[in-house]
KOLZA-606621 format. One line per field, with one value per residue: x, y, z of N, C-alpha, C in turn; residue in one letter; residue number from 1. Coordinates in nm, 2 decimals, decimal comma, always signed. Atoms other than C-alpha are relative to their C-alpha. Example, Ala and Ser with C-alpha at 12.3 -4.5 7.8 and 13.67 -1.06 7.14 Angstrom:
! KOLZA-606621
n.px = (+0,09_-0,09)
n.py = (-0,12_-0,11)
n.pz = (+0,00_+0,00)
ca.px = (+1,23_+1,37)
ca.py = (-0,45_-0,11)
ca.pz = (+0,78_+0,71)
c.px = (+0,09_-0,08)
c.py = (+0,12_+0,11)
c.pz = (+0,00_+0,08)
type = (A_S)
seq = (1_2)
! end
This chain:
! KOLZA-606621
n.px = (+0,05_+0,12_+0,02_+0,03_-0,12_-0,11_+0,05_-0,02_+0,13_+0,07_-0,01_-0,03_-0,10_-0,13_-0,04_+0,12_-0,03_-0,08_+0,09_+0,09_-0,07_-0,03_+0,12_+0,08_-0,01_+0,07_+0,12_+0,13_+0,06_-0,05_+0,04_+0,14_+0,02_-0,04_+0,10_+0,11_-0,04_-0,01_+0,14_+0,06_-0,07_+0,06_+0,13_+0,00_-0,14_-0,07_-0,03_-0,14_-0,08_+0,05_-0,10_+0,02_-0,06_-0,02_+0,01_-0,08_-0,10_+0,03_+0,06_+0,11_-0,04_-0,06_+0,11_+0,06_-0,10_+0,01_+0,13_-0,02_+0,04_-0,11_+0,02_-0,11_+0,00_-0,04_-0,02_-0,10_-0,10_-0,12_+0,00_+0,10_-0,05_-0,10_+0,06_+0,07_-0,09_-0,06_+0,10_+0,02_+0,08_-0,09_+0,01_+0,01_-0,03_-0,01_+0,05_+0,14_+0,07_+0,00_-0,13_-0,03_+0,06_+0,04_+0,09_+0,14_+0,06_-0,11_-0,01_+0,13_+0,06_-0,08_+0,05_-0,04_+0,04_-0,02_-0,09_+0,06_+0,02_-0,12_-0,02_+0,08_+0,09_+0,01_+0,06_-0,11_-0,05_+0,11_+0,01_-0,11_+0,03_+0,10_-0,06_-0,09_+0,07_+0,07_+0,15_+0,03_-0,10_+0,05_-0,07_+0,03_-0,04_+0,04_-0,02_+0,06_+0,14_+0,07_-0,06_+0,02_-0,10_-0,13_-0,07_-0,15_-0,06_+0,02_-0,09_-0,14_-0,01_+0,01_+0,12_+0,07_+0,15_+0,06_+0,11_+0,12_+0,03_+0,04_-0,11_-0,08_+0,07_-0,01_-0,14_-0,03_+0,09_-0,05_-0,11_+0,06_+0,00_+0,12_-0,03_+0,05_+0,01_-0,04_+0,04_-0,09_-0,06_-0,04_+0,12_-0,01_-0,09_+0,06_+0,02_-0,13_-0,06_+0,08_-0,02_-0,13_-0,07_+0,07_+0,05_-0,12_-0,06_+0,09_+0,00_-0,13_-0,06_-0,14_-0,09_-0,01_-0,12_-0,11_-0,10_-0,04_+0,08_-0,07_+0,08_+0,00_-0,02_+0,05_+0,13_+0,01_-0,02_+0,06_-0,01_+0,10_+0,15_+0,03_-0,04_+0,10_+0,12_-0,04_-0,01_+0,13_+0,07_-0,06_+0,04_+0,14_+0,01_-0,06_+0,09_+0,11_-0,05_-0,02_+0,13_+0,04_+0,07_-0,06_+0,03_+0,06_-0,08_-0,14_-0,10_-0,06_+0,08_-0,07_+0,08_-0,04_+0,06_-0,03_-0,01_+0,11)
n.py = (-0,13_+0,01_-0,08_-0,14_-0,07_+0,01_+0,02_+0,14_+0,06_-0,07_+0,07_-0,10_+0,06_-0,05_-0,10_-0,09_-0,15_-0,03_+0,00_-0,11_-0,13_-0,01_-0,03_-0,10_-0,13_+0,00_+0,08_-0,06_+0,06_-0,07_-0,14_-0,02_+0,02_-0,13_-0,11_+0,03_-0,02_-0,14_-0,06_+0,04_-0,08_-0,13_+0,01_+0,05_-0,04_+0,04_-0,11_+0,02_+0,08_+0,13_+0,11_+0,10_+0,12_+0,10_-0,09_+0,04_-0,09_-0,14_-0,07_-0,07_-0,10_-0,11_-0,07_-0,08_-0,10_-0,10_-0,07_-0,08_+0,07_+0,07_+0,14_+0,09_+0,13_+0,11_+0,11_+0,10_+0,04_-0,09_-0,05_-0,11_-0,12_-0,07_-0,06_-0,11_-0,11_-0,05_-0,07_-0,13_+0,00_-0,06_+0,07_+0,14_+0,08_+0,14_+0,07_+0,03_-0,08_+0,06_-0,01_-0,14_-0,01_-0,14_-0,02_+0,00_-0,13_-0,09_-0,02_-0,06_+0,08_+0,11_+0,06_+0,14_+0,00_+0,14_+0,06_+0,10_+0,13_+0,08_+0,04_+0,11_-0,05_-0,14_-0,07_-0,05_-0,13_-0,09_-0,03_-0,09_-0,13_-0,06_-0,03_-0,11_-0,12_-0,10_+0,00_-0,07_+0,03_+0,07_+0,11_+0,01_+0,14_+0,05_+0,14_+0,05_+0,04_+0,12_+0,13_+0,07_-0,05_+0,06_+0,04_+0,02_-0,13_+0,01_+0,11_-0,05_-0,11_+0,07_-0,04_+0,10_+0,00_-0,11_-0,05_-0,06_-0,11_+0,05_+0,06_-0,11_-0,07_+0,08_-0,01_-0,13_-0,02_+0,09_-0,07_-0,12_-0,11_-0,04_-0,01_-0,12_+0,02_+0,13_+0,02_+0,07_-0,07_+0,08_+0,07_+0,05_+0,12_+0,13_+0,10_+0,05_+0,09_+0,12_+0,08_+0,02_+0,06_+0,09_+0,12_+0,09_+0,06_+0,11_+0,11_+0,05_+0,02_+0,05_-0,11_-0,05_+0,05_+0,00_-0,10_-0,08_-0,12_-0,12_-0,12_-0,03_-0,15_-0,06_-0,03_-0,12_-0,12_+0,02_-0,12_-0,02_-0,01_+0,06_-0,10_-0,10_+0,05_+0,02_-0,13_-0,05_+0,08_-0,04_-0,14_+0,00_+0,06_-0,09_-0,11_+0,05_+0,02_-0,14_-0,05_+0,07_+0,12_+0,13_+0,08_+0,13_+0,11_-0,03_+0,10_-0,03_-0,07_-0,09_-0,03_-0,10_+0,04_-0,10_+0,05_-0,06)
n.pz = (+0,04_+0,08_+0,13_-0,05_-0,04_+0,10_+0,13_+0,04_+0,03_+0,10_+0,13_+0,11_+0,08_-0,03_+0,10_+0,02_+0,00_+0,12_+0,12_-0,01_+0,03_+0,14_+0,07_-0,07_+0,07_+0,13_-0,02_-0,02_-0,13_-0,12_+0,02_-0,04_-0,15_-0,06_+0,02_-0,08_-0,13_-0,02_-0,01_-0,13_-0,10_+0,00_-0,05_-0,14_-0,02_-0,13_-0,08_-0,03_+0,09_+0,04_-0,01_+0,11_-0,06_+0,11_+0,11_+0,11_+0,06_-0,03_+0,12_-0,05_-0,10_+0,07_+0,06_-0,11_-0,04_+0,10_-0,02_-0,12_-0,11_-0,08_+0,01_-0,05_+0,06_-0,09_+0,09_-0,05_+0,10_+0,02_+0,14_+0,01_-0,06_+0,08_+0,12_-0,04_-0,03_+0,12_+0,07_-0,07_-0,11_-0,10_-0,12_+0,03_-0,12_+0,04_-0,12_+0,00_-0,09_-0,14_-0,06_-0,04_-0,14_-0,01_-0,11_+0,04_+0,04_+0,03_+0,14_+0,05_+0,11_+0,06_+0,12_+0,03_+0,14_+0,05_-0,10_-0,09_+0,07_-0,01_-0,14_-0,05_-0,11_+0,01_-0,11_-0,09_+0,04_-0,01_-0,14_-0,03_+0,06_-0,08_-0,13_+0,01_+0,05_-0,09_+0,02_+0,12_+0,10_+0,12_+0,07_+0,14_+0,03_+0,13_+0,01_+0,12_-0,02_+0,05_+0,00_+0,13_+0,09_-0,04_+0,12_-0,03_-0,05_-0,15_-0,04_+0,00_-0,09_-0,13_-0,07_-0,08_+0,03_+0,06_-0,08_+0,05_-0,09_-0,13_-0,08_-0,04_-0,11_-0,12_-0,05_-0,06_-0,11_-0,11_-0,08_-0,06_+0,09_+0,07_+0,14_+0,06_+0,15_+0,06_+0,14_+0,10_+0,11_+0,12_+0,05_+0,13_+0,00_-0,05_+0,11_+0,05_-0,09_+0,00_+0,12_+0,04_-0,11_-0,10_+0,06_+0,04_-0,12_-0,05_+0,10_+0,02_-0,14_+0,00_-0,01_-0,13_-0,07_+0,09_-0,05_+0,11_+0,00_-0,03_+0,03_+0,14_+0,00_+0,12_-0,02_-0,07_+0,08_+0,14_+0,08_+0,10_-0,03_-0,14_-0,10_+0,00_-0,06_-0,14_-0,07_-0,01_-0,11_-0,13_-0,03_-0,05_-0,13_-0,10_-0,02_-0,08_-0,13_-0,05_-0,05_-0,12_+0,03_-0,04_+0,11_-0,04_+0,04_+0,05_-0,03_-0,13_-0,10_-0,09_-0,12_-0,10_-0,13_-0,11_-0,13_-0,07)
ca.px = (+1,17_+0,83_+0,72_+0,59_+0,94_+1,15_+1,13_+1,19_+0,82_+0,71_+0,64_+0,81_+1,03_+1,41_+1,45_+1,12_+1,27_+1,52_+1,26_+1,01_+1,26_+1,32_+0,95_+0,82_+0,94_+0,77_+0,47_+0,11_+0,02_+0,25_+0,18_-0,19_-0,17_+0,03_-0,23_-0,51_-0,33_-0,25_-0,62_-0,72_-0,45_-0,60_-0,95_-0,86_-0,54_-0,30_-0,25_+0,12_+0,39_+0,29_+0,49_+0,50_+0,55_+0,69_+0,74_+0,99_+1,19_+1,03_+0,85_+0,53_+0,71_+0,90_+0,57_+0,42_+0,74_+0,72_+0,36_+0,50_+0,39_+0,62_+0,68_+0,90_+0,98_+1,00_+1,14_+1,31_+1,49_+1,84_+1,79_+1,47_+1,63_+1,93_+1,71_+1,49_+1,78_+1,93_+1,60_+1,60_+1,37_+1,49_+1,37_+1,44_+1,44_+1,56_+1,34_+1,00_+0,74_+0,73_+1,11_+1,10_+0,89_+0,74_+0,55_+0,17_-0,03_+0,29_+0,23_-0,03_-0,07_+0,05_+0,03_+0,04_+0,05_+0,02_+0,18_-0,07_-0,14_+0,22_+0,17_+0,06_-0,09_-0,18_-0,38_-0,05_+0,08_-0,26_-0,28_+0,06_-0,05_-0,36_-0,15_+0,10_-0,15_-0,28_-0,66_-0,80_-0,49_-0,54_-0,43_-0,42_-0,42_-0,41_-0,44_-0,51_-0,87_-1,08_-0,97_-1,10_-0,84_-0,56_-0,29_+0,08_+0,16_+0,02_+0,23_+0,55_+0,48_+0,42_+0,08_-0,10_-0,45_-0,65_-0,92_-1,28_-1,42_-1,59_-1,28_-1,07_-1,33_-1,33_-0,95_-0,95_-1,26_-1,11_-0,83_-1,07_-1,05_-1,35_-1,37_-1,39_-1,34_-1,33_-1,34_-1,19_-0,97_-0,81_-1,16_-1,05_-0,79_-1,04_-1,13_-0,77_-0,64_-0,92_-0,87_-0,50_-0,38_-0,64_-0,81_-0,48_-0,34_-0,64_-0,60_-0,23_-0,15_+0,18_+0,33_+0,29_+0,60_+0,83_+1,00_+1,00_+0,77_+0,90_+0,75_+0,64_+0,79_+0,65_+0,30_+0,38_+0,44_+0,20_+0,22_+0,01_-0,37_-0,37_-0,18_-0,43_-0,73_-0,55_-0,48_-0,84_-0,98_-0,74_-0,82_-1,19_-1,14_-0,91_-1,17_-1,44_-1,22_-1,13_-1,51_-1,53_-1,69_-1,63_-1,60_-1,78_-1,53_-1,16_-0,85_-0,73_-0,88_-0,80_-0,92_-0,89_-0,94_-0,93_-0,83_-1,14)
ca.py = (-1,27_-1,22_-1,08_-0,78_-0,70_-0,80_-0,83_-1,21_-1,31_-1,06_-1,23_-1,02_-1,13_-1,08_-0,88_-0,69_-0,35_-0,36_-0,46_-0,21_+0,07_+0,00_+0,06_+0,32_+0,62_+0,51_+0,32_+0,44_+0,22_+0,39_+0,73_+0,69_+0,55_+0,86_+1,09_+0,91_+0,92_+1,29_+1,36_+1,17_+1,36_+1,68_+1,57_+1,39_+1,58_+1,44_+1,68_+1,64_+1,43_+1,12_+0,80_+0,58_+0,24_-0,03_+0,25_+0,06_+0,28_+0,60_+0,67_+0,77_+0,94_+1,16_+1,25_+1,36_+1,55_+1,74_+1,83_+2,00_+1,74_+1,63_+1,26_+0,99_+0,68_+0,36_+0,07_-0,25_-0,32_-0,18_-0,16_+0,04_+0,28_+0,34_+0,41_+0,64_+0,84_+0,86_+0,99_+1,27_+1,15_+1,35_+1,14_+0,77_+0,52_+0,16_-0,03_-0,20_+0,00_-0,25_-0,23_+0,15_+0,11_+0,46_+0,61_+0,58_+0,86_+1,01_+1,01_+1,21_+0,97_+0,64_+0,50_+0,13_+0,13_-0,22_-0,35_-0,56_-0,81_-0,93_-1,00_-1,33_-1,14_-0,79_-0,72_-0,69_-0,41_-0,24_-0,26_-0,10_+0,18_+0,23_+0,23_+0,49_+0,72_+1,03_+1,04_+1,15_+1,04_+0,90_+0,57_+0,55_+0,19_+0,05_-0,32_-0,54_-0,63_-0,94_-1,29_-1,41_-1,19_-1,40_-1,48_-1,57_-1,20_-1,25_-1,57_-1,39_-1,08_-1,33_-1,19_-1,36_-1,25_-1,01_-0,80_-0,71_-0,39_-0,59_-0,78_-0,46_-0,29_-0,58_-0,57_-0,20_-0,20_-0,50_-0,26_+0,02_+0,23_+0,43_+0,45_+0,78_+0,65_+0,31_+0,26_+0,08_+0,22_+0,10_+0,01_-0,05_-0,32_-0,57_-0,73_-0,74_-0,90_-1,15_-1,25_-1,22_-1,33_-1,49_-1,73_-1,85_-1,90_-2,12_-2,32_-2,37_-2,49_-2,64_-2,29_-2,23_-2,44_-2,36_-2,05_-1,86_-1,58_-1,22_-0,87_-0,79_-0,44_-0,39_-0,37_-0,05_+0,18_+0,12_+0,35_+0,48_+0,45_+0,23_+0,50_+0,76_+0,55_+0,46_+0,83_+0,92_+0,64_+0,73_+1,10_+1,03_+0,80_+1,05_+1,33_+1,11_+1,03_+1,40_+1,47_+1,22_+0,93_+0,58_+0,37_+0,04_-0,18_-0,19_-0,40_-0,22_-0,08_+0,22_+0,33_+0,63_+0,53_+0,74_+0,65_+0,71)
ca.pz = (+1,78_+1,62_+1,28_+1,48_+1,61_+1,31_+0,94_+0,95_+0,96_+0,70_+0,37_+0,10_-0,20_-0,14_-0,46_-0,42_-0,33_-0,62_-0,88_-0,75_-0,76_-1,13_-1,22_-0,97_-1,17_-1,49_-1,35_-1,40_-1,10_-0,85_-1,00_-0,96_-0,61_-0,51_-0,66_-0,49_-0,16_-0,19_-0,26_+0,06_+0,26_+0,14_+0,24_+0,56_+0,67_+0,93_+1,22_+1,22_+1,07_+0,88_+0,96_+0,64_+0,79_+0,55_+0,30_+0,08_-0,15_-0,03_-0,36_-0,18_+0,11_-0,14_-0,31_+0,03_+0,11_-0,22_-0,13_+0,18_+0,42_+0,71_+0,67_+0,84_+0,64_+0,86_+0,66_+0,78_+0,45_+0,40_+0,02_+0,05_+0,29_+0,07_-0,23_-0,03_+0,10_-0,25_-0,38_-0,12_+0,15_+0,45_+0,74_+0,70_+0,99_+0,92_+1,17_+1,22_+1,40_+1,69_+1,74_+1,79_+2,11_+2,06_+2,35_+2,36_+2,19_+2,04_+1,66_+1,46_+1,16_+1,01_+0,66_+0,57_+0,20_+0,06_+0,37_+0,58_+0,31_+0,36_+0,73_+0,88_+1,18_+1,06_+1,37_+1,57_+1,36_+1,35_+1,73_+1,76_+1,53_+1,75_+2,07_+1,94_+1,76_+1,94_+2,00_+1,68_+1,49_+1,14_+0,97_+0,59_+0,45_+0,10_+0,01_-0,29_-0,34_-0,39_-0,31_-0,65_-0,82_-0,66_-0,92_-0,96_-0,90_-0,54_-0,51_-0,62_-0,40_-0,11_-0,02_+0,26_+0,14_-0,07_+0,09_+0,04_+0,19_+0,46_+0,56_+0,57_+0,78_+1,03_+1,06_+1,14_+1,37_+1,57_+1,68_+1,78_+1,47_+1,34_+0,96_+0,78_+0,42_+0,26_-0,11_-0,41_-0,68_-1,01_-1,13_-1,49_-1,38_-1,24_-1,58_-1,71_-1,39_-1,39_-1,75_-1,79_-1,45_-1,22_-1,46_-1,62_-1,27_-1,17_-1,50_-1,48_-1,13_-1,24_-1,26_-0,89_-0,79_-1,08_-0,91_-1,24_-1,15_-1,16_-1,17_-1,52_-1,56_-1,91_-1,78_-1,59_-1,88_-2,18_-2,47_-2,76_-2,76_-2,45_-2,26_-2,36_-2,26_-1,93_-1,85_-1,92_-1,69_-1,41_-1,43_-1,40_-1,11_-0,93_-0,98_-0,82_-0,52_-0,48_-0,45_-0,17_-0,35_-0,21_-0,52_-0,52_-0,70_-0,81_-0,79_-0,48_-0,16_+0,05_+0,39_+0,62_+0,99_+1,30_+1,65_+1,87)
c.px = (-0,12_+0,00_-0,03_+0,13_+0,11_-0,05_-0,01_-0,13_-0,08_+0,03_+0,02_+0,12_+0,14_+0,04_-0,11_+0,03_+0,07_-0,09_-0,10_+0,06_+0,02_-0,13_-0,07_+0,00_-0,08_-0,14_-0,12_-0,06_+0,05_-0,03_-0,14_-0,03_+0,04_-0,10_-0,12_+0,03_+0,01_-0,14_-0,07_+0,07_-0,05_-0,14_+0,00_+0,15_+0,05_+0,03_+0,14_+0,07_-0,06_+0,11_-0,04_+0,07_+0,00_+0,00_+0,09_+0,10_-0,02_-0,06_-0,12_+0,04_+0,06_-0,11_-0,06_+0,09_+0,00_-0,13_+0,01_-0,05_+0,12_-0,02_+0,13_-0,02_+0,05_+0,00_+0,10_+0,11_+0,11_-0,01_-0,10_+0,05_+0,11_-0,06_-0,08_+0,09_+0,06_-0,10_-0,03_-0,10_+0,08_+0,00_-0,03_+0,05_+0,00_-0,04_-0,14_-0,06_+0,01_+0,14_+0,03_-0,05_-0,04_-0,10_-0,15_-0,04_+0,11_+0,01_-0,14_-0,06_+0,10_-0,06_+0,06_-0,04_+0,04_+0,10_-0,07_-0,03_+0,12_+0,02_-0,09_-0,10_-0,01_-0,06_+0,11_+0,05_-0,11_-0,02_+0,11_-0,03_-0,11_+0,06_+0,08_-0,07_-0,06_-0,15_-0,03_+0,10_-0,05_+0,10_-0,05_+0,05_-0,04_+0,03_-0,05_-0,13_-0,04_+0,08_-0,01_+0,09_+0,14_+0,06_+0,15_+0,07_-0,01_+0,10_+0,14_+0,02_-0,01_-0,11_-0,06_-0,15_-0,02_-0,12_-0,13_-0,02_-0,04_+0,11_+0,10_-0,06_+0,01_+0,14_+0,02_-0,09_+0,04_+0,10_-0,05_-0,01_-0,15_+0,04_-0,06_-0,02_+0,04_-0,06_+0,10_+0,06_+0,06_-0,12_+0,03_+0,09_-0,07_-0,02_+0,13_+0,07_-0,07_+0,03_+0,14_+0,08_-0,07_-0,05_+0,11_+0,07_-0,08_+0,01_+0,13_+0,07_+0,14_+0,10_+0,03_+0,13_+0,12_+0,11_+0,04_-0,07_+0,08_-0,10_+0,01_+0,01_-0,07_-0,14_-0,02_+0,00_-0,05_+0,01_-0,12_-0,14_-0,03_+0,04_-0,10_-0,13_+0,03_+0,00_-0,14_-0,08_+0,05_-0,04_-0,14_-0,02_+0,06_-0,10_-0,12_+0,05_+0,02_-0,14_-0,05_-0,08_+0,08_-0,04_-0,03_+0,08_+0,14_+0,09_+0,08_-0,10_+0,08_-0,10_+0,07_-0,07_+0,05_+0,00_-0,11_+0,06)
c.py = (-0,01_+0,08_+0,14_+0,08_+0,00_-0,03_-0,15_-0,07_+0,07_-0,06_+0,10_-0,06_+0,07_+0,11_+0,10_+0,15_+0,04_+0,01_+0,11_+0,13_+0,02_+0,04_+0,12_+0,13_+0,01_-0,06_+0,09_-0,04_+0,08_+0,15_+0,03_-0,02_+0,12_+0,11_-0,02_+0,03_+0,15_+0,06_-0,03_+0,08_+0,14_+0,01_-0,04_+0,03_-0,05_+0,13_-0,01_-0,09_-0,14_-0,10_-0,10_-0,13_-0,11_+0,07_-0,03_+0,10_+0,15_+0,07_+0,08_+0,11_+0,13_+0,08_+0,09_+0,12_+0,12_+0,08_+0,09_-0,06_-0,06_-0,15_-0,07_-0,13_-0,10_-0,12_-0,09_-0,04_+0,10_+0,05_+0,11_+0,13_+0,07_+0,07_+0,12_+0,12_+0,06_+0,09_+0,14_+0,00_+0,04_-0,08_-0,15_-0,08_-0,15_-0,08_-0,05_+0,10_-0,06_+0,02_+0,14_+0,02_+0,15_+0,01_+0,00_+0,15_+0,10_+0,04_+0,05_-0,09_-0,11_-0,03_-0,14_-0,02_-0,13_-0,07_-0,12_-0,13_-0,09_-0,06_-0,12_+0,05_+0,15_+0,07_+0,05_+0,13_+0,11_+0,04_+0,09_+0,14_+0,07_+0,05_+0,13_+0,13_+0,08_-0,03_+0,09_-0,01_-0,09_-0,11_-0,01_-0,14_-0,02_-0,15_-0,05_-0,06_-0,13_-0,13_-0,07_+0,06_-0,06_-0,06_-0,03_+0,12_+0,00_-0,10_+0,06_+0,11_-0,06_+0,07_-0,11_+0,00_+0,13_+0,04_+0,03_+0,12_-0,05_-0,06_+0,11_+0,08_-0,08_+0,01_+0,13_+0,02_-0,09_+0,07_+0,13_+0,12_+0,03_+0,03_+0,13_-0,02_-0,14_-0,02_-0,07_+0,11_-0,09_-0,09_-0,07_-0,13_-0,13_-0,10_-0,05_-0,10_-0,13_-0,09_-0,04_-0,07_-0,11_-0,13_-0,09_-0,07_-0,12_-0,12_-0,06_-0,01_-0,04_+0,12_+0,04_-0,04_+0,01_+0,11_+0,09_+0,13_+0,13_+0,11_+0,03_+0,15_+0,06_+0,04_+0,14_+0,13_-0,03_+0,12_+0,01_+0,02_-0,05_+0,10_+0,11_-0,04_-0,02_+0,14_+0,06_-0,07_+0,04_+0,14_+0,00_-0,06_+0,09_+0,12_-0,05_-0,02_+0,14_+0,06_-0,08_-0,13_-0,12_-0,10_-0,14_-0,12_+0,05_-0,11_+0,03_+0,08_+0,10_+0,04_+0,11_-0,04_+0,10_-0,07_+0,07_+0,06)
c.pz = (-0,10_-0,13_+0,04_+0,03_-0,10_-0,13_-0,04_-0,03_-0,10_-0,13_-0,11_-0,08_+0,03_-0,09_-0,03_-0,01_-0,12_-0,12_+0,00_-0,03_-0,15_-0,08_+0,06_-0,08_-0,13_+0,01_+0,01_+0,13_+0,12_-0,01_+0,05_+0,15_+0,07_-0,01_+0,08_+0,15_+0,04_+0,01_+0,13_+0,11_+0,00_+0,07_+0,15_+0,05_+0,13_+0,08_+0,06_-0,10_-0,03_+0,00_-0,10_+0,04_-0,12_-0,13_-0,12_-0,04_+0,02_-0,12_+0,05_+0,10_-0,07_-0,06_+0,11_+0,04_-0,10_+0,01_+0,12_+0,13_+0,08_+0,00_+0,05_-0,07_+0,10_-0,09_+0,05_-0,10_-0,03_-0,14_-0,02_+0,06_-0,08_-0,12_+0,04_+0,03_-0,13_-0,08_+0,07_+0,11_+0,12_+0,13_-0,02_+0,12_-0,04_+0,13_-0,04_+0,10_+0,14_+0,07_+0,05_+0,14_+0,03_+0,12_-0,04_-0,04_-0,04_-0,15_-0,05_-0,11_-0,05_-0,14_-0,01_-0,14_-0,07_+0,08_+0,07_-0,07_+0,00_+0,14_+0,04_+0,11_-0,01_+0,12_+0,10_-0,04_+0,01_+0,15_+0,05_-0,05_+0,09_+0,14_-0,01_-0,06_+0,11_-0,02_-0,11_-0,12_-0,11_-0,05_-0,14_-0,04_-0,15_+0,00_-0,13_+0,03_-0,06_+0,00_-0,13_-0,11_+0,03_-0,13_+0,04_+0,04_+0,16_+0,06_+0,01_+0,11_+0,15_+0,09_+0,08_-0,03_-0,09_+0,07_-0,07_+0,10_+0,14_+0,08_+0,05_+0,12_+0,13_+0,06_+0,08_+0,13_+0,12_+0,09_+0,05_-0,09_-0,05_-0,14_-0,05_-0,15_-0,03_-0,14_-0,09_-0,09_-0,10_-0,05_-0,13_+0,00_+0,04_-0,11_-0,05_+0,10_+0,00_-0,12_-0,03_+0,11_+0,08_-0,06_-0,05_+0,12_+0,05_-0,10_-0,02_+0,13_+0,00_+0,01_+0,14_+0,07_-0,09_+0,04_-0,11_-0,01_+0,03_-0,03_-0,15_-0,02_-0,12_+0,02_+0,06_-0,08_-0,15_-0,08_-0,10_+0,04_+0,14_+0,11_+0,01_+0,07_+0,15_+0,07_+0,02_+0,11_+0,13_+0,04_+0,05_+0,14_+0,11_+0,03_+0,10_+0,15_+0,07_+0,05_+0,12_-0,03_+0,04_-0,11_+0,04_-0,05_-0,05_+0,05_+0,13_+0,09_+0,08_+0,11_+0,08_+0,13_+0,10_+0,13_+0,09_+0,13)
type = (M_S_A_F_D_S_P_H_G_V_E_Y_P_E_D_G_A_E_L_T_A_Q_V_E_E_I_S_F_W_F_R_H_R_N_A_V_L_C_A_L_L_D_R_Y_S_P_N_G_A_L_W_D_V_G_G_G_N_G_F_Q_A_L_C_F_Q_R_E_G_R_P_V_V_L_V_E_P_G_A_A_G_C_R_T_A_R_A_R_G_V_R_R_V_V_Q_A_T_L_G_S_L_R_L_P_P_S_S_V_A_A_F_S_L_L_D_V_I_E_H_L_V_E_P_G_R_L_L_A_E_C_A_R_V_L_R_P_G_G_R_L_Y_V_T_V_P_A_Y_P_W_L_W_S_D_E_D_V_Y_A_R_H_Q_R_R_Y_T_R_A_S_L_E_R_E_L_R_A_Q_G_F_A_L_E_Y_V_G_Y_Y_F_Q_F_L_V_A_P_I_L_L_V_R_S_L_P_Y_R_L_T_A_W_R_R_S_R_G_E_L_K_M_D_Q_S_E_H_A_P_G_G_T_L_R_R_I_L_D_A_R_L_S_N_E_L_D_A_I_K_R_G_R_Q_L_K_F_G_S_S_L_L_A_V_A_V_K_A)
seq = (1_2_3_4_5_6_7_8_9_10_11_12_13_14_15_16_17_18_19_20_21_22_23_24_25_26_27_28_29_30_31_32_33_34_35_36_37_38_39_40_41_42_43_44_45_46_47_48_49_50_51_52_53_54_55_56_57_58_59_60_61_62_63_64_65_66_67_68_69_70_71_72_73_74_75_76_77_78_79_80_81_82_83_84_85_86_87_88_89_90_91_92_93_94_95_96_97_98_99_100_101_102_103_104_105_106_107_108_109_110_111_112_113_114_115_116_117_118_119_120_121_122_123_124_125_126_127_128_129_130_131_132_133_134_135_136_137_138_139_140_141_142_143_144_145_146_147_148_149_150_151_152_153_154_155_156_157_158_159_160_161_162_163_164_165_166_167_168_169_170_171_172_173_174_175_176_177_178_179_180_181_182_183_184_185_186_187_188_189_190_191_192_193_194_195_196_197_198_199_200_201_202_203_204_205_206_207_208_209_210_211_212_213_214_215_216_217_218_219_220_221_222_223_224_225_226_227_228_229_230_231_232_233_234_235_236_237_238_239_240_241_242_243_244_245_246_247_248_249_250_251_252_253_254_255_256_257_258_259_260)
! end
């Protein structure tokens, strides 16, 4: 059985869902990603239910649901599905997209939110999304940006790659998608990630095999002056994205693609 049909070939830490669930509610990162995604959904609206594939604990699906958008969470992990149901996500399917064998041209929209960087062969999942989407259906994608920002966090998360705008565009166009929006976000995180994570990772190669890396939950909820600066920077970035600007740099990338 392939990675496309089952979760076995998907590179993701075993305790990833549980650790993520502990920080999502307090995290500026998850909160801002949801706000950015909702802004894009307002500007590039799905014409029907949004299927959030690999949606983890349902944090983003619940946000969309609260905005009044019909959403279906598709998640292969039992832990993520349990958390999503407990949070109140109404439509949860424990499966991979490939295993569902959905009819062609049957779904209005898919989201792959920080998913394809975990896949050895992301083209297979993107091709399945293209097959199942209706003509004119939309795909919303987020990924980590810049290979030179690679760090021990990527190793722990079992990422296969980080993307540039050009490499993400190539992945999507290879499966026949036309691009409506491609831009970066989390602009202010580029320098801290480079200085605090990426450069130390390159200089301390011995850490890579020690098996001691874990998600640093303290980074998700800064306080005091740092929190005020952070909120102001995020607010400005969100306003720009709401106006349709495609930002030129950032530690993450997002795209809206349409099936021709």
